[in-house]
VOBA-857049 format. One record per residue: y, z, x negated of N, C-alpha, C, O in turn; residue in three letters. Coordinates in nm, 3 decimals. Each point is the difference from the previous one (the first is absolute). Last residue first. Layout:
// residues N
<<Y; Z; X>; <Y; Z; X>; <Y; Z; X>; <Y; Z; X>; ALA>
...
END
This chain:
// residues 116
<<3.336; 1.995; 7.151>; <0.170; 0.000; -0.028>; <0.075; 0.042; 0.048>; <0.115; -0.015; -0.041>; PRO>
<<-0.613; 0.247; -0.050>; <0.062; -0.113; 0.098>; <0.134; -0.018; -0.055>; <0.060; 0.089; -0.061>; LEU>
<<-0.471; 0.027; -0.240>; <0.117; 0.069; 0.059>; <0.082; -0.106; 0.103>; <0.035; -0.115; -0.029>; MET>
<<-0.475; 0.109; -0.296>; <-0.009; 0.026; 0.152>; <0.106; 0.054; 0.075>; <-0.017; 0.068; 0.102>; ASN>
<<-0.041; -0.146; -0.610>; <-0.030; -0.153; 0.101>; <0.004; 0.032; 0.142>; <0.017; -0.092; 0.080>; THR>
<<0.032; 0.495; -0.367>; <0.106; -0.104; -0.048>; <-0.023; -0.130; 0.093>; <0.093; -0.044; 0.068>; HIS>
<<-0.423; 0.391; -0.024>; <0.121; 0.024; 0.065>; <0.132; -0.079; -0.014>; <0.088; -0.012; 0.085>; PRO>
<<-0.522; -0.115; -0.311>; <0.014; 0.006; 0.127>; <0.098; 0.050; 0.071>; <0.035; -0.068; 0.095>; TYR>
<<-0.167; 0.093; -0.569>; <0.126; -0.125; 0.026>; <-0.013; 0.002; 0.153>; <0.101; -0.051; 0.049>; CYS>
<<-0.402; 0.389; -0.254>; <0.127; -0.011; -0.063>; <0.105; -0.084; 0.082>; <0.105; 0.044; 0.048>; TYR>
<<-0.561; -0.109; 0.040>; <0.054; 0.109; 0.072>; <0.136; 0.032; -0.076>; <0.092; 0.005; 0.082>; ALA>
<<-0.290; -0.322; -0.274>; <0.045; -0.063; 0.116>; <0.031; 0.105; 0.105>; <0.073; -0.023; 0.096>; ALA>
<<-0.207; 0.123; -0.553>; <0.127; -0.063; 0.029>; <0.026; -0.050; 0.109>; <0.119; -0.026; 0.022>; TYR>
<<-0.515; 0.230; -0.079>; <0.100; 0.082; -0.025>; <0.126; -0.072; 0.025>; <0.079; 0.034; 0.087>; LEU>
<<-0.464; -0.277; -0.114>; <0.007; 0.062; 0.143>; <0.108; 0.092; 0.002>; <0.060; 0.013; 0.106>; HIS>
<<-0.105; -0.263; -0.527>; <0.034; -0.106; 0.117>; <0.000; 0.102; 0.127>; <0.097; -0.010; 0.076>; VAL>
<<-0.022; 0.285; -0.531>; <-0.104; -0.072; 0.070>; <0.057; -0.092; 0.106>; <0.108; 0.030; 0.051>; PRO>
<<0.220; 0.117; -0.404>; <-0.063; 0.056; 0.113>; <-0.133; -0.101; 0.018>; <-0.003; -0.119; -0.031>; MET>
<<0.331; 0.023; -0.356>; <-0.099; 0.118; -0.031>; <-0.095; 0.040; 0.169>; <-0.116; 0.039; -0.006>; LEU>
<<0.454; -0.387; -0.032>; <-0.081; -0.048; -0.117>; <-0.113; 0.141; 0.018>; <-0.122; -0.014; 0.013>; GLN>
<<0.455; -0.020; 0.323>; <-0.086; -0.103; 0.019>; <-0.095; -0.008; -0.121>; <-0.111; -0.051; 0.017>; ARG>
<<0.441; 0.406; -0.051>; <-0.091; 0.017; 0.095>; <-0.096; -0.113; 0.060>; <-0.102; 0.033; 0.060>; ALA>
<<0.441; -0.114; -0.372>; <-0.102; 0.108; -0.056>; <-0.082; 0.038; 0.094>; <-0.118; 0.007; -0.033>; LEU>
<<0.442; -0.269; 0.175>; <-0.050; -0.091; -0.103>; <-0.139; 0.096; -0.050>; <-0.117; -0.037; -0.007>; HIS>
<<0.468; 0.222; 0.310>; <-0.103; -0.077; 0.070>; <-0.068; -0.073; -0.099>; <-0.105; -0.038; 0.050>; THR>
<<0.413; 0.300; -0.270>; <-0.094; 0.060; 0.088>; <-0.087; -0.093; 0.086>; <-0.122; 0.010; -0.013>; ASP>
<<0.486; -0.203; -0.207>; <-0.093; 0.020; -0.086>; <-0.116; 0.090; 0.069>; <-0.116; -0.041; -0.006>; ALA>
<<0.444; -0.105; 0.264>; <-0.090; -0.117; -0.037>; <-0.090; 0.040; -0.097>; <-0.115; -0.046; -0.005>; THR>
<<0.286; 0.366; 0.385>; <0.059; -0.066; -0.120>; <-0.089; -0.099; -0.042>; <-0.113; -0.006; 0.047>; SER>
<<-0.001; 0.378; 0.240>; <0.016; -0.139; 0.043>; <0.059; -0.088; -0.050>; <0.000; -0.111; 0.054>; GLY>
<<-0.090; 0.595; -0.150>; <0.107; -0.039; 0.062>; <0.027; -0.131; 0.087>; <0.091; -0.023; 0.080>; ASP>
<<-0.463; 0.408; -0.179>; <0.014; -0.142; -0.071>; <0.120; -0.032; 0.069>; <-0.004; 0.017; 0.121>; LEU>
<<-0.193; 0.411; -0.081>; <0.146; -0.038; -0.009>; <-0.019; -0.116; -0.085>; <0.042; -0.002; -0.115>; HIS>
<<-0.428; 0.254; 0.292>; <0.026; -0.062; -0.135>; <0.116; 0.001; -0.025>; <0.022; 0.042; -0.113>; LEU>
<<-0.189; 0.132; 0.516>; <0.063; 0.086; -0.076>; <0.015; -0.044; -0.157>; <0.043; 0.071; -0.090>; GLY>
<<-0.203; -0.317; 0.473>; <0.129; 0.009; 0.014>; <0.052; 0.073; -0.111>; <0.110; -0.027; -0.050>; HIS>
<<-0.541; -0.059; 0.041>; <0.080; -0.070; -0.038>; <0.140; -0.022; 0.049>; <0.074; -0.090; -0.040>; LEU>
<<-0.351; 0.467; 0.158>; <0.000; -0.036; -0.176>; <0.076; -0.121; 0.011>; <0.116; 0.023; -0.034>; TYR>
<<-0.097; 0.175; 0.452>; <0.001; 0.079; -0.123>; <-0.010; -0.052; -0.137>; <0.072; 0.027; -0.096>; VAL>
<<-0.129; -0.278; 0.521>; <0.139; 0.073; 0.033>; <0.013; 0.089; -0.155>; <0.107; -0.008; -0.060>; ASN>
<<-0.502; -0.251; 0.061>; <0.103; -0.101; 0.017>; <0.156; 0.043; 0.034>; <0.102; -0.066; -0.020>; ASN>
<<-0.526; 0.332; -0.026>; <0.029; -0.092; -0.133>; <0.122; -0.070; 0.030>; <0.087; -0.005; -0.087>; ILE>
<<-0.213; 0.272; 0.433>; <0.047; 0.101; -0.096>; <0.015; -0.107; -0.122>; <0.099; 0.012; -0.072>; ALA>
<<-0.285; -0.218; 0.428>; <0.138; 0.018; 0.043>; <0.082; 0.085; -0.125>; <0.115; -0.024; -0.038>; ASN>
<<-0.610; -0.075; 0.012>; <0.077; -0.087; -0.007>; <0.146; 0.003; 0.017>; <0.072; -0.067; -0.074>; THR>
<<-0.376; 0.421; 0.165>; <0.023; -0.021; -0.161>; <0.103; -0.120; -0.025>; <0.098; 0.007; -0.074>; LEU>
<<-0.223; 0.100; 0.549>; <0.063; 0.083; -0.061>; <0.070; -0.024; -0.171>; <0.114; 0.004; -0.046>; TYR>
<<-0.436; -0.298; 0.285>; <0.117; -0.015; 0.013>; <0.096; 0.089; -0.048>; <0.098; -0.042; -0.061>; ARG>
<<-0.520; -0.025; -0.232>; <0.016; 0.021; 0.126>; <0.136; -0.030; 0.074>; <0.080; -0.037; -0.085>; ASP>
<<-0.286; -0.114; -0.428>; <0.073; 0.083; 0.109>; <-0.013; -0.015; 0.095>; <-0.011; -0.120; 0.028>; ALA>
<<-0.158; -0.103; -0.433>; <-0.099; 0.084; 0.080>; <0.075; 0.083; 0.067>; <-0.055; 0.109; 0.018>; ARG>
<<0.316; -0.431; -0.249>; <-0.117; -0.065; 0.046>; <-0.101; 0.095; 0.091>; <-0.052; -0.040; 0.105>; ARG>
<<0.422; 0.246; -0.325>; <0.051; -0.115; 0.112>; <-0.106; -0.065; 0.063>; <-0.009; -0.007; 0.123>; LEU>
<<-0.085; 0.266; -0.556>; <0.060; 0.095; 0.105>; <0.027; -0.093; 0.165>; <-0.051; 0.036; 0.106>; LEU>
<<0.028; -0.301; -0.498>; <-0.161; 0.030; 0.038>; <0.020; 0.106; 0.110>; <-0.048; -0.021; 0.111>; SER>
<<0.445; -0.124; -0.293>; <-0.071; -0.099; 0.070>; <-0.138; 0.067; 0.048>; <-0.041; 0.001; 0.116>; ASP>
<<0.291; 0.260; -0.414>; <0.075; 0.023; 0.169>; <-0.063; -0.117; 0.093>; <-0.006; 0.012; 0.123>; ALA>
<<-0.150; 0.010; -0.601>; <-0.059; 0.094; 0.085>; <0.098; 0.037; 0.127>; <-0.033; 0.084; 0.083>; VAL>
<<0.173; -0.398; -0.376>; <-0.138; -0.051; 0.035>; <-0.059; 0.089; 0.099>; <-0.054; -0.036; 0.105>; ALA>
<<0.481; 0.112; -0.278>; <-0.029; -0.106; 0.085>; <-0.125; -0.040; 0.047>; <-0.027; -0.054; 0.108>; PHE>
<<0.116; 0.370; -0.427>; <0.039; 0.047; 0.089>; <-0.010; -0.094; 0.139>; <-0.033; 0.038; 0.113>; CYS>
<<-0.069; -0.226; -0.554>; <-0.097; 0.124; 0.052>; <0.050; 0.045; 0.129>; <-0.077; -0.023; 0.093>; HIS>
<<0.378; -0.214; -0.330>; <-0.101; -0.081; 0.067>; <-0.117; 0.058; 0.057>; <-0.052; -0.039; 0.105>; ARG>
<<0.370; 0.309; -0.356>; <0.053; -0.082; 0.176>; <-0.093; -0.089; 0.042>; <-0.026; -0.009; 0.120>; LEU>
<<-0.088; 0.201; -0.563>; <0.009; 0.094; 0.109>; <0.028; -0.055; 0.164>; <-0.058; 0.011; 0.108>; VAL>
<<0.108; -0.313; -0.508>; <-0.113; -0.002; 0.019>; <-0.029; 0.125; 0.150>; <-0.053; -0.029; 0.108>; GLU>
<<0.487; -0.032; -0.289>; <-0.019; -0.123; 0.087>; <-0.184; 0.022; 0.039>; <-0.043; -0.019; 0.114>; LEU>
<<0.488; 0.321; -0.262>; <-0.170; 0.008; -0.024>; <-0.064; -0.101; 0.074>; <-0.050; 0.036; 0.106>; ARG>
<<0.538; 0.069; -0.157>; <-0.051; -0.104; -0.062>; <-0.152; 0.002; -0.017>; <-0.063; -0.073; -0.077>; GLY>
<<0.389; 0.384; 0.282>; <-0.026; 0.029; -0.160>; <-0.091; -0.115; -0.039>; <-0.071; 0.017; -0.099>; THR>
<<0.200; 0.028; 0.585>; <0.163; 0.004; -0.097>; <-0.050; 0.033; -0.167>; <0.085; 0.019; -0.088>; ALA>
<<-0.475; -0.126; 0.369>; <0.072; -0.113; 0.019>; <0.145; 0.051; -0.087>; <0.047; -0.065; -0.093>; PHE>
<<-0.361; 0.404; 0.162>; <-0.062; -0.080; -0.071>; <0.065; -0.140; -0.024>; <-0.031; -0.061; -0.102>; ALA>
<<0.214; 0.393; 0.394>; <-0.007; 0.052; -0.111>; <-0.071; -0.116; -0.114>; <0.061; -0.029; -0.103>; ARG>
<<-0.109; -0.032; 0.557>; <0.153; -0.033; -0.019>; <0.017; 0.057; -0.155>; <0.068; -0.074; -0.070>; ARG>
<<-0.495; 0.154; 0.250>; <0.023; -0.123; 0.018>; <0.134; -0.044; -0.092>; <0.005; -0.070; -0.101>; THR>
<<-0.086; 0.526; 0.258>; <-0.056; -0.051; -0.158>; <0.018; -0.128; -0.015>; <0.058; -0.031; -0.105>; PHE>
<<0.098; 0.143; 0.520>; <0.074; 0.067; -0.098>; <-0.059; -0.045; -0.163>; <0.058; -0.052; -0.095>; ALA>
<<-0.312; -0.056; 0.495>; <0.133; -0.071; -0.030>; <0.086; 0.038; -0.100>; <0.052; -0.084; -0.074>; ALA>
<<-0.386; 0.351; 0.158>; <-0.071; -0.088; -0.035>; <0.103; -0.124; -0.018>; <-0.001; -0.068; -0.103>; PHE>
<<0.128; 0.459; 0.325>; <-0.023; 0.021; -0.117>; <-0.050; -0.072; -0.106>; <0.020; 0.029; -0.118>; CYS>
<<0.014; -0.121; 0.596>; <0.121; 0.026; -0.038>; <-0.021; 0.029; -0.170>; <0.054; -0.081; -0.075>; ASP>
<<-0.432; 0.074; 0.314>; <0.032; -0.142; -0.009>; <0.202; -0.010; -0.069>; <0.055; -0.087; -0.068>; LEU>
<<-0.258; 0.505; 0.208>; <-0.082; -0.080; -0.096>; <0.025; -0.094; -0.042>; <0.003; -0.014; -0.122>; GLN>
<<0.184; 0.226; 0.479>; <0.052; 0.041; -0.092>; <-0.060; -0.054; -0.143>; <0.066; -0.013; -0.104>; ARG>
<<-0.231; -0.140; 0.545>; <0.122; -0.048; -0.033>; <0.054; 0.058; -0.155>; <0.038; -0.077; -0.088>; TYR>
<<-0.406; 0.224; 0.287>; <-0.055; -0.117; -0.084>; <0.167; -0.028; -0.033>; <0.040; -0.007; -0.116>; VAL>
<<-0.182; 0.489; 0.219>; <0.070; -0.092; 0.020>; <-0.010; -0.139; -0.073>; <0.020; -0.004; -0.122>; SER>
<<-0.241; 0.432; 0.115>; <-0.008; -0.028; 0.098>; <0.115; -0.106; 0.042>; <0.029; -0.011; 0.119>; GLY>
<<-0.086; 0.170; -0.543>; <-0.129; -0.041; 0.009>; <-0.022; -0.005; 0.184>; <-0.113; -0.023; 0.041>; LEU>
<<0.546; 0.183; -0.325>; <-0.054; -0.152; -0.005>; <-0.098; -0.060; 0.081>; <0.013; -0.112; 0.051>; MET>
<<0.139; 0.585; -0.113>; <0.088; -0.050; 0.121>; <-0.021; -0.150; -0.016>; <0.041; -0.073; 0.091>; ASN>
<<-0.317; 0.363; -0.379>; <-0.047; 0.035; 0.128>; <0.131; -0.108; 0.083>; <-0.043; -0.063; 0.097>; PRO>
<<-0.072; -0.158; -0.543>; <0.060; 0.132; 0.049>; <-0.026; 0.014; 0.134>; <-0.019; -0.098; 0.072>; ALA>
<<-0.152; -0.307; -0.342>; <-0.071; 0.109; 0.079>; <0.053; 0.168; -0.003>; <-0.068; 0.102; -0.008>; HIS>
<<0.266; -0.495; -0.165>; <-0.033; -0.053; 0.114>; <-0.099; 0.098; 0.070>; <-0.025; 0.003; 0.120>; LEU>
<<0.282; 0.089; -0.545>; <0.064; -0.032; 0.081>; <-0.073; -0.023; 0.142>; <0.049; 0.058; 0.097>; ASP>
<<-0.320; 0.028; -0.498>; <0.083; 0.103; 0.061>; <0.079; -0.006; 0.095>; <-0.008; 0.090; 0.084>; ALA>
<<-0.205; -0.498; -0.245>; <-0.057; 0.106; 0.038>; <0.016; 0.132; 0.068>; <-0.048; 0.038; 0.107>; SER>
<<0.217; -0.466; -0.347>; <0.059; 0.043; 0.109>; <-0.059; 0.126; 0.089>; <0.052; 0.059; 0.094>; LEU>
<<-0.186; -0.293; -0.526>; <0.138; 0.075; -0.028>; <0.040; 0.030; 0.143>; <0.093; 0.080; 0.005>; GLU>
<<-0.486; -0.370; -0.052>; <-0.012; 0.192; -0.009>; <0.112; 0.048; -0.001>; <0.010; 0.109; 0.058>; PRO>
<<-0.095; -0.552; 0.159>; <0.077; 0.023; -0.097>; <-0.018; 0.169; 0.012>; <0.038; 0.082; 0.084>; PHE>
<<-0.386; -0.342; 0.096>; <0.071; -0.099; -0.076>; <0.138; 0.063; -0.077>; <0.030; -0.048; -0.109>; GLU>
<<-0.285; 0.332; 0.396>; <-0.104; -0.060; -0.073>; <0.090; -0.113; -0.084>; <-0.012; 0.017; -0.122>; ALA>
<<0.251; 0.180; 0.396>; <-0.012; 0.113; -0.084>; <-0.105; -0.067; -0.109>; <0.012; 0.007; -0.123>; THR>
<<0.071; -0.231; 0.529>; <0.117; 0.005; -0.056>; <-0.007; 0.081; -0.141>; <0.075; -0.036; -0.091>; LEU>
<<-0.430; 0.075; 0.423>; <0.002; -0.164; -0.043>; <0.134; 0.025; -0.127>; <-0.030; 0.001; -0.119>; LEU>
<<0.007; 0.415; 0.375>; <-0.134; -0.051; -0.089>; <0.007; -0.144; -0.082>; <-0.009; -0.016; -0.122>; ASP>
<<0.334; 0.106; 0.476>; <-0.001; 0.105; -0.112>; <-0.097; -0.025; -0.069>; <0.033; -0.075; -0.092>; ALA>
<<-0.128; -0.151; 0.453>; <0.135; -0.063; -0.049>; <0.057; 0.099; -0.123>; <0.046; -0.062; -0.096>; THR>
<<-0.377; 0.277; 0.366>; <-0.093; -0.135; -0.078>; <0.115; -0.099; -0.056>; <-0.038; -0.069; -0.095>; GLU>
<<0.198; 0.428; 0.356>; <-0.077; 0.062; -0.127>; <-0.056; -0.115; -0.081>; <0.005; -0.013; -0.122>; LEU>
<<0.207; -0.093; 0.565>; <0.120; 0.004; -0.144>; <-0.067; 0.060; -0.118>; <0.044; -0.021; -0.114>; SER>
<<-0.372; -0.253; 0.409>; <0.083; 0.098; 0.029>; <0.108; 0.003; -0.115>; <0.010; -0.068; -0.102>; THR>
<<-0.230; -0.368; 0.312>; <-0.027; 0.077; -0.099>; <0.117; 0.115; 0.013>; <0.117; -0.023; 0.034>; MET>
END
């Protein structure tokens, strides 16, 4: 999946992101696009818009399932990290409730794979 396809998919799901994701400086970088998407997801979390948050997680899960290695790395390193879920009990509980299983496994992987 190319960065243009990623931007198109995200704007199809979230039309309010169209101007940001199709800006010239964004089109060439899936990392910037996913950072923008993470910021949008954080705003949904901060404002208590749980249906939008659930939709964000579903779209991220869909991207992750169709991703090549490059996009998988971008999702793990930019989107999931950019959510700024601090690992607190409340954030972990919310993630477990709202994230699809595949996305939640990717979210938990760095935390469960650390050496002592």
